[in-house]
C-alpha positions as CSV (number, residue, x, y, z in Angstrom):
1,M,10.8,8.3,9.9
2,R,10.9,11.8,11.2
3,T,11.1,13.1,7.7
4,N,8.1,11.0,6.7
5,T,6.1,12.4,9.5
6,V,6.9,16.0,8.5
7,V,6.0,15.3,4.9
8,F,2.6,13.8,5.8
9,W,1.8,16.7,8.0
10,V,2.7,19.1,5.2
11,I,0.4,17.2,2.9
12,C,-2.4,17.4,5.4
13,A,-2.0,21.2,5.8
14,F,-1.7,21.7,2.0
15,F,-4.8,19.8,1.1
16,L,-6.9,21.3,3.9
17,V,-5.9,24.8,2.6
18,C,-6.7,23.7,-0.9
19,S,-10.1,22.5,0.2
20,A,-10.9,25.8,1.9
21,G,-9.6,27.7,-1.1
22,Y,-11.6,25.5,-3.5
23,T,-14.8,26.2,-1.4
24,V,-14.2,29.9,-1.4
25,W,-13.5,30.0,-5.1
26,N,-16.7,28.1,-5.9
27,L,-18.7,30.3,-3.6
28,A,-17.3,33.4,-5.3
29,D,-17.8,32.0,-8.8
30,N,-21.0,30.1,-8.7
31,G,-22.6,31.2,-5.4
32,A,-22.8,27.6,-4.3
33,V,-20.5,25.0,-2.8
34,E,-19.3,22.2,-5.1
35,W,-19.3,19.3,-2.6
36,A,-17.5,16.6,-4.5
37,G,-14.3,18.5,-4.8
38,T,-14.5,20.1,-1.4
39,V,-15.1,16.8,0.3
40,A,-12.4,15.0,-1.8
41,L,-9.7,17.6,-1.0
42,G,-10.7,17.6,2.7
43,L,-10.5,13.8,2.9
44,V,-7.1,13.8,1.3
45,G,-6.0,16.2,4.0
46,V,-7.5,14.0,6.7
47,M,-5.6,11.0,5.2
48,G,-2.4,13.0,5.5
49,A,-3.2,13.7,9.1
50,F,-3.8,10.0,9.8
51,L,-0.5,9.0,8.2
52,G,1.4,11.8,9.9
53,F,0.0,10.8,13.3
54,Y,0.8,7.1,12.7
55,T,4.3,7.7,11.5
56,G,4.9,10.1,14.4
57,R,3.7,7.6,17.0
58,S,5.7,4.8,15.4
59,H,8.8,7.0,15.5
60,A,8.2,7.9,19.1
61,A,7.6,4.2,20.1
62,Q,10.8,2.8,18.4
63,G,13.0,4.6,20.8
64,G,15.9,5.4,18.4
65,E,16.8,7.1,15.2
66,L,16.5,5.2,11.9
67,P,19.5,5.3,9.5
68,E,17.4,7.4,7.1
69,D,17.3,10.2,9.8
70,R,21.0,10.4,10.3
71,L,23.2,12.5,8.1
72,D,26.3,10.3,8.6
73,A,24.5,7.0,7.7
74,N,25.5,4.9,4.8
75,I,23.1,3.1,2.4
76,D,24.0,-0.3,3.8
77,D,22.9,0.8,7.3
78,G,19.3,0.8,6.3
79,D,19.4,-2.4,4.3
80,P,17.1,-4.8,6.1
81,E,16.8,-8.5,5.7
82,Q,14.0,-9.0,3.2
83,G,13.4,-12.7,3.8
84,F,14.0,-15.9,1.9
85,F,12.7,-16.3,-1.7
86,S,13.1,-19.2,-4.0
87,P,14.5,-18.0,-7.3
88,W,13.5,-21.3,-9.1
89,S,9.9,-21.5,-7.9
90,W,7.1,-21.6,-10.5
91,W,4.3,-21.2,-7.9
92,P,4.1,-17.3,-8.0
93,F,3.7,-17.5,-11.8
94,A,1.0,-20.2,-11.5
95,L,-0.7,-18.1,-8.8
96,G,-0.8,-15.1,-11.1
97,I,-2.4,-17.2,-13.8
98,A,-5.0,-18.5,-11.3
99,I,-5.9,-15.0,-10.1
100,G,-6.1,-13.9,-13.8
101,L,-8.5,-16.8,-14.4
102,I,-10.7,-15.5,-11.6
103,A,-10.7,-12.0,-13.1
104,L,-11.4,-13.5,-16.5
105,G,-14.3,-15.5,-15.0
106,I,-15.8,-12.3,-13.5
107,A,-15.7,-10.6,-16.9
108,V,-16.7,-13.5,-19.1
109,G,-18.6,-16.2,-17.2
110,I,-18.8,-16.9,-13.5
111,W,-18.2,-20.6,-14.0
112,L,-14.6,-19.8,-14.9
113,S,-14.1,-18.1,-11.6
114,F,-14.9,-21.3,-9.7
115,I,-12.2,-23.1,-11.6
116,G,-9.8,-20.2,-10.9
117,V,-10.6,-20.3,-7.1
118,V,-9.8,-24.1,-7.0
119,F,-6.6,-23.4,-9.0
120,T,-5.7,-20.5,-6.6
121,L,-6.1,-22.7,-3.6
122,V,-3.9,-25.4,-5.1
123,C,-1.2,-22.8,-6.0
124,V,-1.2,-21.3,-2.5
125,V,-0.9,-24.7,-0.8
126,G,1.9,-25.6,-3.3
127,W,3.8,-22.4,-2.7
128,V,3.5,-22.7,1.1
129,Y,4.6,-26.3,1.2
130,E,7.2,-26.3,-1.6
131,Y,10.0,-27.0,0.9
132,Y,8.3,-30.0,2.4
133,R,8.6,-32.3,-0.7
134,G,11.2,-33.2,-3.4
135,Y,14.8,-32.2,-3.5
136,F,14.5,-29.3,-1.1
137,A,12.6,-31.0,1.7
138,R,13.7,-30.1,5.1
C-alpha cells in the first residue's frame, strides 16, 4: 500500500508539472492559454492527489504492513479469500444478455429496453436466490 501511495503522489506531481509546462508552451507559441489541455492535465494531477491521499490514509489506518510491502513475503501471503462463486451457474450469462438487451433497446427502440429491464430484474433475483431452490437449497 505504501508503494501505491508513492506512485499516486508521483503521478500527481508529474501531471501538475506537465500542466504548467503545457500552459507555458502555449503562451510562448500562441500567446494564449489553451484551456482544454491545461485543465485536463491539471485535473489528472488532482486525481492523483486524491488517490495518493486516500491510499496513504488507508495505509495509516490499517495499522500494519501488507504482504506487498515486505521484501520477505511470498505470493501466497497476499492471497485473500475472494468469495464463493458457482461455476455451474447460468445466471451471469443471462444477466449479460439482459443488459445487452437494454443497450440494444437504447440504440434501436426504447420499447426493447423495457423488456430488458424486466429480464434484468428476473436474472438478478434468480442469481441472488439460486441457493434457495432445487438441488442446492440450504
